[in-house]
TIZADO-137660 format. One record per residue: residue in one letter; x, y, z of N, C-alpha, C in turn. Coordinates in Angstrom, 3 decimals. Layout:
REM residues N
<aa A n_px X n_py Y n_pz Z ca_px X ca_py Y ca_pz Z c_px X c_py Y c_pz Z>
...
This chain:
REM residues 129
<aa M n_px -25.760 n_py 13.582 n_pz -15.573 ca_px -25.135 ca_py 14.030 ca_pz -14.346 c_px -24.184 c_py 15.174 c_pz -14.687>
<aa S n_px -24.273 n_py 16.249 n_pz -13.958 ca_px -23.387 ca_py 17.375 ca_pz -14.232 c_px -22.001 c_py 17.114 c_pz -13.659>
<aa T n_px -21.041 n_py 17.763 n_pz -14.228 ca_px -19.670 ca_py 17.612 ca_pz -13.751 c_px -19.191 c_py 18.921 c_pz -13.168>
<aa A n_px -18.286 n_py 18.828 n_pz -12.245 ca_px -17.829 ca_py 20.007 ca_pz -11.525 c_px -16.843 c_py 20.848 c_pz -12.328>
<aa F n_px -16.033 n_py 20.208 n_pz -13.133 ca_px -14.932 ca_py 20.922 ca_pz -13.769 c_px -14.927 c_py 20.632 c_pz -15.263>
<aa T n_px -15.353 n_py 21.584 n_pz -16.036 ca_px -15.388 ca_py 21.356 ca_pz -17.479 c_px -14.338 c_py 22.176 c_pz -18.216>
<aa E n_px -13.859 n_py 23.265 n_pz -17.616 ca_px -12.910 ca_py 24.130 ca_pz -18.307 c_px -11.533 c_py 24.153 c_pz -17.666>
<aa R n_px -11.337 n_py 23.422 n_pz -16.592 ca_px -10.041 ca_py 23.402 ca_pz -15.915 c_px -9.478 c_py 21.995 c_pz -15.933>
<aa S n_px -8.159 n_py 21.911 n_pz -15.945 ca_px -7.524 ca_py 20.596 ca_pz -15.933 c_px -6.129 c_py 20.692 c_pz -15.331>
<aa F n_px -5.564 n_py 19.561 n_pz -14.987 ca_px -4.212 ca_py 19.481 ca_pz -14.455 c_px -3.570 c_py 18.184 c_pz -14.925>
<aa T n_px -2.257 n_py 18.134 n_pz -14.838 ca_px -1.528 ca_py 16.925 ca_pz -15.204 c_px -1.465 c_py 16.017 c_pz -13.985>
<aa Y n_px -1.824 n_py 14.775 n_pz -14.197 ca_px -1.869 ca_py 13.774 ca_pz -13.136 c_px -0.929 c_py 12.640 c_pz -13.507>
<aa C n_px -0.180 n_py 12.173 n_pz -12.549 ca_px 0.794 ca_py 11.111 ca_pz -12.779 c_px 0.529 c_py 9.988 c_pz -11.784>
<aa E n_px 0.501 n_py 8.776 n_pz -12.272 ca_px 0.243 ca_py 7.618 ca_pz -11.425 c_px 1.418 c_py 6.673 c_pz -11.528>
<aa C n_px 1.871 n_py 6.185 n_pz -10.398 ca_px 3.054 ca_py 5.341 ca_pz -10.358 c_px 2.692 c_py 4.004 c_pz -9.706>
<aa A n_px 2.885 n_py 2.927 n_pz -10.433 ca_px 2.645 ca_py 1.595 ca_pz -9.868 c_px 3.721 c_py 1.291 c_pz -8.826>
<aa T n_px 3.407 n_py 0.414 n_pz -7.911 ca_px 4.369 ca_py 0.035 ca_pz -6.879 c_px 5.591 c_py -0.599 c_pz -7.514>
<aa G n_px 6.762 n_py -0.212 n_pz -7.045 ca_px 8.006 ca_py -0.772 ca_pz -7.552 c_px 8.226 c_py -2.193 c_pz -7.056>
<aa T n_px 9.302 n_py -2.798 n_pz -7.536 ca_px 9.611 ca_py -4.178 ca_pz -7.158 c_px 11.063 c_py -4.299 c_pz -6.708>
<aa L n_px 11.313 n_py -5.321 n_pz -5.905 ca_px 12.670 ca_py -5.679 ca_pz -5.495 c_px 13.027 c_py -6.999 c_pz -6.155>
<aa D n_px 14.205 n_py -7.081 n_pz -6.779 ca_px 14.609 ca_py -8.363 ca_pz -7.356 c_px 15.312 c_py -9.192 c_pz -6.275>
<aa V n_px 15.751 n_py -10.377 n_pz -6.626 ca_px 16.352 ca_py -11.279 ca_pz -5.644 c_px 17.631 c_py -10.724 c_pz -5.035>
<aa D n_px 18.304 n_py -9.804 n_pz -5.723 ca_px 19.516 ca_py -9.181 ca_pz -5.197 c_px 19.216 c_py -7.969 c_pz -4.319>
<aa G n_px 17.925 n_py -7.616 n_pz -4.197 ca_px 17.548 ca_py -6.470 ca_pz -3.383 c_px 17.589 c_py -5.152 c_pz -4.115>
<aa T n_px 17.706 n_py -5.181 n_pz -5.444 ca_px 17.725 ca_py -3.952 ca_pz -6.231 c_px 16.286 c_py -3.508 c_pz -6.496>
<aa Y n_px 16.007 n_py -2.265 n_pz -6.160 ca_px 14.659 ca_py -1.716 ca_pz -6.336 c_px 14.495 c_py -1.162 c_pz -7.738>
<aa T n_px 13.374 n_py -1.489 n_pz -8.368 ca_px 13.021 ca_py -0.952 ca_pz -9.671 c_px 11.706 c_py -0.206 c_pz -9.529>
<aa E n_px 11.690 n_py 1.073 n_pz -9.958 ca_px 10.472 ca_py 1.871 ca_pz -9.872 c_px 9.368 c_py 1.255 c_pz -10.717>
<aa G n_px 8.136 n_py 1.448 n_pz -10.261 ca_px 6.984 ca_py 0.970 ca_pz -11.009 c_px 6.738 c_py 1.806 c_pz -12.248>
<aa E n_px 5.917 n_py 1.292 n_pz -13.136 ca_px 5.602 ca_py 1.997 ca_pz -14.379 c_px 4.793 c_py 3.253 c_pz -14.084>
<aa V n_px 5.077 n_py 4.303 n_pz -14.829 ca_px 4.426 ca_py 5.591 ca_pz -14.619 c_px 3.523 c_py 5.909 c_pz -15.804>
<aa S n_px 2.300 n_py 6.369 n_pz -15.498 ca_px 1.401 ca_py 6.828 ca_pz -16.556 c_px 1.028 c_py 8.280 c_pz -16.260>
<aa V n_px 0.876 n_py 9.061 n_pz -17.318 ca_px 0.581 ca_py 10.490 ca_pz -17.186 c_px -0.628 c_py 10.803 c_pz -18.044>
<aa R n_px -1.523 n_py 11.636 n_pz -17.498 ca_px -2.675 ca_py 12.068 ca_pz -18.288 c_px -3.191 c_py 13.404 c_pz -17.766>
<aa T n_px -4.005 n_py 14.047 n_pz -18.561 ca_px -4.650 ca_py 15.289 ca_pz -18.171 c_px -6.010 c_py 14.944 c_pz -17.586>
<aa V n_px -6.302 n_py 15.546 n_pz -16.424 ca_px -7.539 ca_py 15.264 ca_pz -15.702 c_px -8.320 c_py 16.565 c_pz -15.545>
<aa A n_px -9.636 n_py 16.500 n_pz -15.738 ca_px -10.481 ca_py 17.670 ca_pz -15.513 c_px -10.589 c_py 17.910 c_pz -14.012>
<aa G n_px -10.223 n_py 19.120 n_pz -13.576 ca_px -10.292 ca_py 19.450 ca_pz -12.158 c_px -9.333 c_py 20.564 c_pz -11.807>
<aa T n_px -9.075 n_py 20.738 n_pz -10.506 ca_px -8.175 ca_py 21.791 ca_pz -10.044 c_px -7.278 c_py 21.287 c_pz -8.920>
<aa V n_px -6.109 n_py 21.916 n_pz -8.812 ca_px -5.186 ca_py 21.700 ca_pz -7.701 c_px -5.041 c_py 23.056 c_pz -7.029>
<aa Q n_px -5.354 n_py 23.116 n_pz -5.720 ca_px -5.351 ca_py 24.386 ca_pz -5.006 c_px -4.568 c_py 24.262 c_pz -3.704>
<aa P n_px -3.844 n_py 25.295 n_pz -3.322 ca_px -3.169 ca_py 25.240 ca_pz -2.023 c_px -4.202 c_py 25.278 c_pz -0.907>
<aa M n_px -3.885 n_py 24.621 n_pz 0.209 ca_px -4.752 ca_py 24.700 ca_pz 1.381 c_px -4.479 c_py 26.004 c_pz 2.112>
<aa S n_px -5.499 n_py 26.516 n_pz 2.751 ca_px -5.303 ca_py 27.695 ca_pz 3.595 c_px -4.586 c_py 27.259 c_pz 4.877>
<aa F n_px -4.027 n_py 28.206 n_pz 5.596 ca_px -3.366 ca_py 27.866 ca_pz 6.854 c_px -4.334 c_py 27.173 c_pz 7.807>
<aa K n_px -5.559 n_py 27.651 n_pz 7.847 ca_px -6.559 ca_py 27.058 ca_pz 8.740 c_px -6.836 c_py 25.604 c_pz 8.360>
<aa E n_px -6.971 n_py 25.324 n_pz 7.068 ca_px -7.203 ca_py 23.954 ca_pz 6.612 c_px -6.009 c_py 23.059 c_pz 6.925>
<aa C n_px -4.799 n_py 23.588 n_pz 6.807 ca_px -3.592 ca_py 22.801 ca_pz 7.072 c_px -3.526 c_py 22.301 c_pz 8.509>
<aa L n_px -4.087 n_py 23.058 n_pz 9.440 ca_px -4.018 ca_py 22.672 ca_pz 10.848 c_px -4.615 c_py 21.285 c_pz 11.092>
<aa A n_px -5.654 n_py 20.927 n_pz 10.361 ca_px -6.288 ca_py 19.622 ca_pz 10.537 c_px -5.409 c_py 18.474 c_pz 10.053>
<aa F n_px -4.462 n_py 18.737 n_pz 9.166 ca_px -3.634 ca_py 17.691 ca_pz 8.581 c_px -2.187 c_py 17.715 c_pz 9.047>
<aa S n_px -1.820 n_py 18.663 n_pz 9.886 ca_px -0.404 ca_py 18.828 ca_pz 10.195 c_px -0.089 c_py 18.787 c_pz 11.685>
<aa D n_px -0.915 n_py 18.137 n_pz 12.462 ca_px -0.689 ca_py 18.007 ca_pz 13.900 c_px -0.468 c_py 19.354 c_pz 14.575>
<aa G n_px -1.176 n_py 20.370 n_pz 14.135 ca_px -1.136 ca_py 21.664 ca_pz 14.792 c_px -0.126 c_py 22.656 c_pz 14.265>
<aa S n_px 0.784 n_py 22.228 n_pz 13.402 ca_px 1.741 ca_py 23.197 ca_pz 12.861 c_px 1.137 c_py 23.865 c_pz 11.633>
<aa R n_px 1.620 n_py 25.024 n_pz 11.295 ca_px 1.099 ca_py 25.738 ca_pz 10.126 c_px 1.885 c_py 25.354 c_pz 8.874>
<aa N n_px 1.820 n_py 24.093 n_pz 8.567 ca_px 2.533 ca_py 23.547 ca_pz 7.413 c_px 1.783 c_py 23.924 c_pz 6.144>
<aa T n_px 2.486 n_py 24.363 n_pz 5.126 ca_px 1.838 ca_py 24.672 ca_pz 3.855 c_px 2.124 c_py 23.592 c_pz 2.819>
<aa G n_px 2.554 n_py 22.427 n_pz 3.255 ca_px 2.878 ca_py 21.343 ca_pz 2.342 c_px 1.690 c_py 20.494 c_pz 1.955>
<aa F n_px 0.508 n_py 21.099 n_pz 1.830 ca_px -0.701 ca_py 20.372 ca_pz 1.470 c_px -1.440 c_py 21.090 c_pz 0.350>
<aa V n_px -2.111 n_py 20.307 n_pz -0.485 ca_px -2.989 ca_py 20.865 ca_pz -1.510 c_px -4.315 c_py 20.121 c_pz -1.479>
<aa K n_px -5.329 n_py 20.783 n_pz -2.044 ca_px -6.627 ca_py 20.155 ca_pz -2.276 c_px -6.712 c_py 19.880 c_pz -3.770>
<aa V n_px -7.183 n_py 18.712 n_pz -4.119 ca_px -7.331 ca_py 18.344 ca_pz -5.521 c_px -8.785 c_py 17.946 c_pz -5.740>
<aa Y n_px -9.439 n_py 18.624 n_pz -6.668 ca_px -10.814 ca_py 18.296 ca_pz -7.027 c_px -10.793 c_py 17.732 c_pz -8.439>
<aa S n_px -11.516 n_py 16.627 n_pz -8.641 ca_px -11.455 ca_py 15.946 ca_pz -9.927 c_px -12.813 c_py 15.396 c_pz -10.328>
<aa N n_px -13.042 n_py 15.324 n_pz -11.639 ca_px -14.240 ca_py 14.683 ca_pz -12.162 c_px -14.141 c_py 13.172 c_pz -12.138>
<aa E n_px -12.952 n_py 12.638 n_pz -11.969 ca_px -12.771 ca_py 11.186 ca_pz -12.006 c_px -12.022 c_py 10.687 c_pz -10.783>
<aa K n_px -12.200 n_py 9.418 n_pz -10.506 ca_px -11.527 ca_py 8.797 ca_pz -9.371 c_px -10.047 c_py 8.604 c_pz -9.710>
<aa L n_px -9.186 n_py 9.021 n_pz -8.791 ca_px -7.744 ca_py 8.911 ca_pz -8.971 c_px -7.189 c_py 7.946 c_pz -7.930>
<aa E n_px -5.935 n_py 7.578 n_pz -8.075 ca_px -5.300 ca_py 6.695 ca_pz -7.093 c_px -4.767 c_py 7.529 c_pz -5.934>
<aa S n_px -5.042 n_py 7.072 n_pz -4.731 ca_px -4.480 ca_py 7.743 ca_pz -3.564 c_px -3.736 c_py 6.717 c_pz -2.725>
<aa R n_px -2.824 n_py 7.171 n_pz -1.935 ca_px -1.979 ca_py 6.285 ca_pz -1.130 c_px -2.797 c_py 5.509 c_pz -0.105>
<aa T n_px -4.028 n_py 5.916 n_pz 0.124 ca_px -4.859 ca_py 5.287 ca_pz 1.145 c_px -5.354 c_py 3.907 c_pz 0.728>
<aa R n_px -5.295 n_py 3.581 n_pz -0.549 ca_px -5.813 ca_py 2.297 ca_pz -1.008 c_px -4.695 c_py 1.345 c_pz -1.358>
<aa G n_px -4.644 n_py 0.216 n_pz -0.648 ca_px -3.727 ca_py -0.861 ca_pz -1.006 c_px -2.263 c_py -0.480 c_pz -0.977>
<aa G n_px -1.487 n_py -1.228 n_pz -1.755 ca_px -0.045 ca_py -1.046 ca_pz -1.739 c_px 0.485 c_py -0.228 c_pz -2.887>
<aa N n_px -0.372 n_py 0.547 n_pz -3.529 ca_px 0.128 ca_py 1.319 ca_pz -4.666 c_px 0.918 c_py 2.532 c_pz -4.206>
<aa A n_px 1.685 n_py 3.077 n_pz -5.104 ca_px 2.465 ca_py 4.269 ca_pz -4.797 c_px 1.597 c_py 5.517 c_pz -4.878>
<aa G n_px 0.411 n_py 5.388 n_pz -5.409 ca_px -0.520 ca_py 6.506 ca_pz -5.456 c_px -0.335 c_py 7.418 c_pz -6.639>
<aa G n_px -1.132 n_py 8.485 n_pz -6.641 ca_px -1.089 ca_py 9.468 ca_pz -7.703 c_px -0.342 c_py 10.705 c_pz -7.259>
<aa F n_px 0.147 n_py 11.460 n_pz -8.231 ca_px 0.939 ca_py 12.659 ca_pz -7.971 c_px 0.424 c_py 13.815 c_pz -8.815>
<aa V n_px 0.496 n_py 15.024 n_pz -8.253 ca_px 0.181 ca_py 16.256 ca_pz -8.982 c_px 1.263 c_py 17.281 c_pz -8.644>
<aa A n_px 1.338 n_py 18.339 n_pz -9.422 ca_px 2.325 ca_py 19.392 ca_pz -9.162 c_px 1.619 c_py 20.729 c_pz -9.013>
<aa L n_px 2.189 n_py 21.577 n_pz -8.170 ca_px 1.715 ca_py 22.939 ca_pz -8.000 c_px 2.887 c_py 23.785 c_pz -7.535>
<aa G n_px 3.137 n_py 24.882 n_pz -8.216 ca_px 4.190 ca_py 25.801 ca_pz -7.810 c_px 5.576 c_py 25.194 c_pz -7.780>
<aa G n_px 5.866 n_py 24.262 n_pz -8.681 ca_px 7.183 ca_py 23.647 ca_pz -8.744 c_px 7.411 c_py 22.549 c_pz -7.719>
<aa E n_px 6.392 n_py 22.219 n_pz -6.936 ca_px 6.492 ca_py 21.142 ca_pz -5.947 c_px 5.610 c_py 19.980 c_pz -6.387>
<aa I n_px 5.946 n_py 18.777 n_pz -5.932 ca_px 5.173 ca_py 17.584 ca_pz -6.272 c_px 4.480 c_py 17.078 c_pz -5.013>
<aa F n_px 3.213 n_py 16.709 n_pz -5.174 ca_px 2.374 ca_py 16.263 ca_pz -4.070 c_px 1.819 c_py 14.875 c_pz -4.363>
<aa R n_px 1.788 n_py 14.014 n_pz -3.341 ca_px 1.205 ca_py 12.667 ca_pz -3.450 c_px -0.196 c_py 12.697 c_pz -2.856>
<aa L n_px -1.152 n_py 12.134 n_pz -3.558 ca_px -2.525 ca_py 12.077 ca_pz -3.068 c_px -2.606 c_py 11.057 c_pz -1.942>
<aa T n_px -3.086 n_py 11.509 n_pz -0.775 ca_px -3.089 ca_py 10.628 ca_pz 0.399 c_px -4.453 c_py 10.446 c_pz 1.039>
<aa A n_px -5.392 n_py 11.291 n_pz 0.759 ca_px -6.727 ca_py 11.161 ca_pz 1.340 c_px -7.740 c_py 11.365 c_pz 0.225>
<aa E n_px -8.852 n_py 10.658 n_pz 0.321 ca_px -9.844 ca_py 10.676 ca_pz -0.759 c_px -11.244 c_py 10.745 c_pz -0.183>
<aa Q n_px -12.095 n_py 11.546 n_pz -0.808 ca_px -13.497 ca_py 11.598 ca_pz -0.419 c_px -14.338 c_py 11.751 c_pz -1.666>
<aa A n_px -15.347 n_py 10.905 n_pz -1.797 ca_px -16.221 ca_py 10.949 ca_pz -2.965 c_px -17.450 c_py 11.797 c_pz -2.663>
<aa Y n_px -17.765 n_py 12.693 n_pz -3.564 ca_px -18.990 ca_py 13.487 ca_pz -3.499 c_px -19.809 c_py 13.080 c_pz -4.712>
<aa Q n_px -20.572 n_py 12.026 n_pz -4.580 ca_px -21.327 ca_py 11.482 ca_pz -5.706 c_px -22.807 c_py 11.777 c_pz -5.510>
<aa N n_px -23.278 n_py 12.815 n_pz -6.177 ca_px -24.679 ca_py 13.186 ca_pz -6.105 c_px -25.134 c_py 13.663 c_pz -7.470>
<aa A n_px -26.402 n_py 13.904 n_pz -7.597 ca_px -26.950 ca_py 14.292 ca_pz -8.901 c_px -26.685 c_py 15.757 c_pz -9.229>
<aa V n_px -26.238 n_py 16.546 n_pz -8.258 ca_px -26.007 ca_py 17.969 ca_pz -8.492 c_px -24.646 c_py 18.211 c_pz -9.127>
<aa M n_px -23.578 n_py 17.718 n_pz -8.487 ca_px -22.227 ca_py 17.955 ca_pz -8.987 c_px -21.311 c_py 16.844 c_pz -8.478>
<aa A n_px -21.273 n_py 15.743 n_pz -9.176 ca_px -20.453 ca_py 14.604 ca_pz -8.757 c_px -18.974 c_py 14.909 c_pz -8.967>
<aa H n_px -18.167 n_py 14.641 n_pz -7.928 ca_px -16.721 ca_py 14.839 ca_pz -8.035 c_px -16.023 c_py 14.129 c_pz -6.885>
<aa W n_px -14.696 n_py 14.104 n_pz -6.934 ca_px -13.867 ca_py 13.541 ca_pz -5.874 c_px -12.968 c_py 14.649 c_pz -5.341>
<aa K n_px -12.694 n_py 14.577 n_pz -4.032 ca_px -11.763 ca_py 15.516 ca_pz -3.414 c_px -10.623 c_py 14.712 c_pz -2.809>
<aa Y n_px -9.409 n_py 15.197 n_pz -3.025 ca_px -8.207 ca_py 14.548 ca_pz -2.499 c_px -7.382 c_py 15.559 c_pz -1.728>
<aa I n_px -6.599 n_py 15.060 n_pz -0.805 ca_px -5.596 ca_py 15.865 ca_pz -0.125 c_px -4.250 c_py 15.353 c_pz -0.615>
<aa G n_px -3.383 n_py 16.268 n_pz -0.992 ca_px -2.042 ca_py 15.908 ca_pz -1.439 c_px -1.001 c_py 16.425 c_pz -0.467>
<aa N n_px -0.031 n_py 15.582 n_pz -0.130 ca_px 1.083 ca_py 15.964 ca_pz 0.742 c_px 2.321 c_py 16.199 c_pz -0.100>
<aa M n_px 3.073 n_py 17.250 n_pz 0.229 ca_px 4.310 ca_py 17.526 ca_pz -0.488 c_px 5.277 c_py 16.361 c_pz -0.289>
<aa V n_px 5.878 n_py 15.927 n_pz -1.383 ca_px 6.812 ca_py 14.798 ca_pz -1.335 c_px 8.229 c_py 15.342 c_pz -1.185>
<aa P n_px 8.991 n_py 14.840 n_pz -0.200 ca_px 10.388 ca_py 15.279 ca_pz -0.080 c_px 11.152 c_py 14.977 c_pz -1.368>
<aa E n_px 12.044 n_py 15.847 n_pz -1.725 ca_px 12.820 ca_py 15.734 ca_pz -2.968 c_px 13.405 c_py 14.337 c_pz -3.163>
<aa S n_px 13.939 n_py 13.755 n_pz -2.107 ca_px 14.615 ca_py 12.460 ca_pz -2.213 c_px 13.648 c_py 11.291 c_pz -2.432>
<aa E n_px 12.345 n_py 11.508 n_pz -2.234 ca_px 11.369 ca_py 10.419 ca_pz -2.352 c_px 10.534 c_py 10.479 c_pz -3.629>
<aa I n_px 10.809 n_py 11.438 n_pz -4.490 ca_px 10.038 ca_py 11.555 ca_pz -5.733 c_px 10.612 c_py 10.579 c_pz -6.752>
<aa P n_px 9.792 n_py 9.626 n_pz -7.241 ca_px 10.292 ca_py 8.748 ca_pz -8.299 c_px 10.740 c_py 9.576 c_pz -9.503>
<aa E n_px 11.862 n_py 9.236 n_pz -10.085 ca_px 12.454 ca_py 10.031 ca_pz -11.163 c_px 11.503 c_py 10.203 c_pz -12.338>
<aa A n_px 10.773 n_py 9.146 n_pz -12.711 ca_px 9.847 ca_py 9.238 ca_pz -13.836 c_px 8.695 c_py 10.194 c_pz -13.520>
<aa V n_px 8.263 n_py 10.243 n_pz -12.262 ca_px 7.207 ca_py 11.166 ca_pz -11.850 c_px 7.716 c_py 12.600 c_pz -11.941>
<aa R n_px 8.912 n_py 12.840 n_pz -11.419 ca_px 9.507 ca_py 14.177 ca_pz -11.463 c_px 9.589 c_py 14.670 c_pz -12.916>
<aa A n_px 10.081 n_py 13.841 n_pz -13.794 ca_px 10.241 ca_py 14.237 ca_pz -15.193 c_px 8.890 c_py 14.543 c_pz -15.824>
<aa A n_px 7.908 n_py 13.687 n_pz -15.591 ca_px 6.598 ca_py 13.862 ca_pz -16.216 c_px 5.886 c_py 15.119 c_pz -15.721>
<aa L n_px 5.914 n_py 15.371 n_pz -14.421 ca_px 5.169 ca_py 16.496 ca_pz -13.886 c_px 5.875 c_py 17.833 c_pz -14.074>
<aa L n_px 7.164 n_py 17.853 n_pz -13.917 ca_px 7.858 ca_py 19.127 ca_pz -14.045 c_px 8.016 c_py 19.540 c_pz -15.499>
<aa E n_px 8.008 n_py 18.580 n_pz -16.427 ca_px 8.009 ca_py 18.909 ca_pz -17.853 c_px 6.690 c_py 19.523 c_pz -18.267>
<aa A n_px 5.599 n_py 19.022 n_pz -17.660 ca_px 4.260 ca_py 19.500 ca_pz -18.016 c_px 3.989 c_py 20.886 c_pz -17.469>
<aa A n_px 4.737 n_py 21.292 n_pz -16.453 ca_px 4.478 ca_py 22.586 ca_pz -15.790 c_px 4.867 c_py 23.761 c_pz -16.639>
């Protein structure tokens, strides 16, 4: 089976769901970082319209990957994160393109507000940039 991305890669960060202890103190989930074959690309203004309720928001990216990544759409996980242009994006939508020609996955990433970025994710992705 051919792969879509053999010469391009990006840093991908995955964060497990955090926990609350009996006192109500939140502890961030464990973070893993790896290099993934694929690309992270900004969405065009036209593409953003479908994801932004009609506003011309540029807080979205397209992520193409040779492997399945974690996205916020599945279960209670915190999802996967990527960086582009000094900003961090959380993967929120996933579509599999599994065929004999060029198997790959496509994700949509939403820009994460500064206050909501787990500290370990910020350190891992911005160090790699």
